[in-house]
N, C-alpha and C positions, 0 to 999 in steps of 0.2 A: 434274714437276714431283714430288718423291717426300714420303712421307708427314713424314721426317725434317726436310725442307726446312720441309714446313707448320708442323709444330709450333716450330720457332726462329722462323718470323715471327710465332706467335701470341705466343712467350715475347718477343722483341723489342718488340713491340704492349702486352703488359703491364707489360714495362720502363717504358716514355716514360710511360706514364700516370702509372704510380705515382711517377717522378723528378718529374712536374711536382705531383704530389698532394702531394708530401713538400715540397718546397721551397714549394709554396702554403701550408703549416701553418706554415713556417720565419719566411714574411712575416707572416704573423699573429699570429707569438706577442710575448711580452712583450721578448724580445732582438730582435726584430723591430721594436717599439715602440721601443728604445731610439736606432737608431740609422736612425730613418723619414727618406727625404727627401721627402715631400709627407705631410705630416700632414693627410691630407684621406679623408674616409670614401669608399669603392666603393661608388657606387649599385647600387640593386637590379637597375636595368634593365641593370648593365654583367654582375654577378653570372648574370644569366639567359641573356645572351649569351655568355657564355663558359664554362657549367658544363661542357657537352660540346665542348666546339673542340678539347680535347686529344685527344680520343679521336677526332674524324673528323678532324683533322689528320695524326694517326698511319696512321688506317687508310685513307686516301688514298695515304701512302708506303705500306704494306705492300702495297697493290692494286699500285703502280707497282715493287716490287721483285719482287714476283711475276711480271709481266708479262716483267720483267726474264729471271729466274731460266726460266720459261716458254721464252720464244723465244731460249733462249741468248745472249743477249746480254753477259748475267757469268759467270764460270766460277770455281771457288774452288780453290784451292792451299793448302798449309800456311802460318801465318802463317810472320811473316820480319821482321828489321831495315826492308830494302827497304820493306816495305807501309807499315810507318808510315813514312819518308820520303816516300814518294810523297803517303799522303794530306795531310804536313806542309806540304810542297813546292806540289803542288796547289792547297792551299786557301790558303795564303798569297799566291804569285803569279799563280794566276786566280781565285777565288771571290770573297778578297776586294775586288780593283778592279774586278771583273764586280758585285758586289752595290751596291757604294759606285756606282757609275755607275746602275744602275739604280733603285736606291735614289731617286738624283736626279731620274730620270725619273720616278717614283712622284709626286714631288711636286711637278711642273705640273699648272696648272691642270685641264685637261683629264684626266690620267690619274687625277688623284688622288679627282674625285671618282665616276670608275667603276670604279675598283679598290681604291686604297689607306685610303678614307674609314673603312672598318668598323675598321680597326684601330688609327686614330687615334681613334674616338669615345672609346677607352679613354685618359684622360687623365693620369689614376692606375694604374698598371699592377700586374697582379700576375702572379703567372707563366704563367698560364693566357692571358693577354695573348699569350703569343708563339706561339701556335698559332691565336687569333682572325684569319682572314682572309675575305677572299671566296673565292670557288670559284678563279677565275681566278690572283689572287696566289698561292692556294696549293701550285696545280698549277705556277706558275711557280717557284718557290723549290724545290721538288720537285726539275725540271729543273735546276736552276743548282747545287744542291748534291749532284746526283748524280754532276757531272763527277768530284771524286777516285775516283769507286767504277769509273766507267766508265776510266778511266786505270788503275789500278791492276790491276783486270779484265785491262785489252789488255795489259800488262806481265808477266799471269800473277805477281801479287803480289797478288791477292786473296783472304783466307779468311773463312771464319766469324767468327770471335772477333775478330778484325782489326776486320772489318763490323759488329759489335755493338760493340765498344769506340767508332770513329764516330760513330755514329748515337746512343748514349746520350751522349758528350762532347758532340755538337752539341747535344742536349736541353738537357744541364746547364748548358752557356754558357749559351745563348739564354735560358733561364728567367730564370738567375743574373741577366740584363741588365735583367727586368723585374723584379724583386722589390720595387724602392722602399723597400730596402734599404740602406745600405751597409756592410758588414759588413767591406770590405777599405781595409787601414790602407797606400796604395801610395804610392809620391814620383812625382812629376811626370811622371820619363822612363821607369819603368815604365806609366805610364800613355796614354802615347803612342802604346804597342805590343799594349798589351790593357786594354780597357772596364770598368767598373766600373759599378753598379747606377745613382749618382747620374750619369751621361757619358748613359745612353739615357733615364732619368726626363725628362732636360731636354729630349731629341729629344720627347717626349709633350707636356709643356706647351709647348714653344715650335715646333713643328711643323718649322720649316726651320734646323734645323741638327743638328750630330752623328748623320749619315747611317751611317757606319761599323758594320759588322757586328759583329766581336768586335777589330776597329785600330783605332784610333782615327788612328793615323797620315796616312790618306789624309786625314781634316777637315782635320788639321796641314797637310797638304800643300795643299791646296784653300783653306786657310782657310776652312772652314764649320765650325771648331769653336765651340763659346758659349765668348764671352769670359770667363764669368763661371764656366766648369768648374773652374776650381782653388777658387775663394772657396767655390763650392757644395759641394765634397768636404770640406774643412776643417770649414766650418759643419757640415755632417752628422756626419762625423767625432766632432764634439765635441757631438753630442746634441741638436743644436741642429734642428729641422725646419722648411720652410718650410709656413707656412699656409694660404697661397693659391698660385694657379699662377701671377699676374702678380705676382710680389715678385723681385724683387735678393736674391741672398745678403748676410745682413748689413745690408739695409737697410731693407726693406720699401715698399719703392718697384716701382712696377711695369717687368716685365720687358721692355714693348716699346718701353722709350724705350732699348733697346739701342741700342752705336752701329755695331753688324754688322748694316748692311739684311739678309743674307744671314739671319740669324737670326730673322724678322719672321714674323709668322702668314700664310698663304699669301690672300693676298685672292682 
């Protein structure tokens, strides 16, 4: 690997950490308070646990990319429309359904306690939560999310510019999902195909619903979407945050009386 590629890896690493830090500041801003999903303070333990998580996660991905480049498992050509189409189609048709199934498995009792628990210690999320995982879980995501990169390279359509945009876009969307602020006014149809912060905030407060990565359509197909998803989105957009984790939107009653047993806390 030459110096140019090494410098590119370091620049991407810096940009990734900066992206999360910027959204972290947005989440903590007054505008964030206006559309807060859960108006519950983030504890000191969570702040300590997540302080260096974005750097650690991005560094692991950087090492993985460096190894792919060093062993010539990926190669770069000029950017093209084909590259964009490959990234988009492989993500939608391969990564999203695989992630949904894998995430469901992570929430089985045995696997959850050994791998996924660390991420869910953060019941009230912030952008840094999107990088907070056990090493094994983070490594598995690195492998899963590398599939579009490998396919694009195999089809001679991978470029440095395209890969940079893919990585930063992925981090941006992932961090947005953990904002705990509902900045997005989206109708019900759009929210079936693209998630919002309130959708994923519910996953962290209820644990076993809203499993999808960026596309809730899979939760709708397999009927694991939170029954109060629509009500929560409207309430938060109206500036009315939930004050407790165990609260129905607009009711102030315990979440765990919900009708869908698949959305109960893991026992």
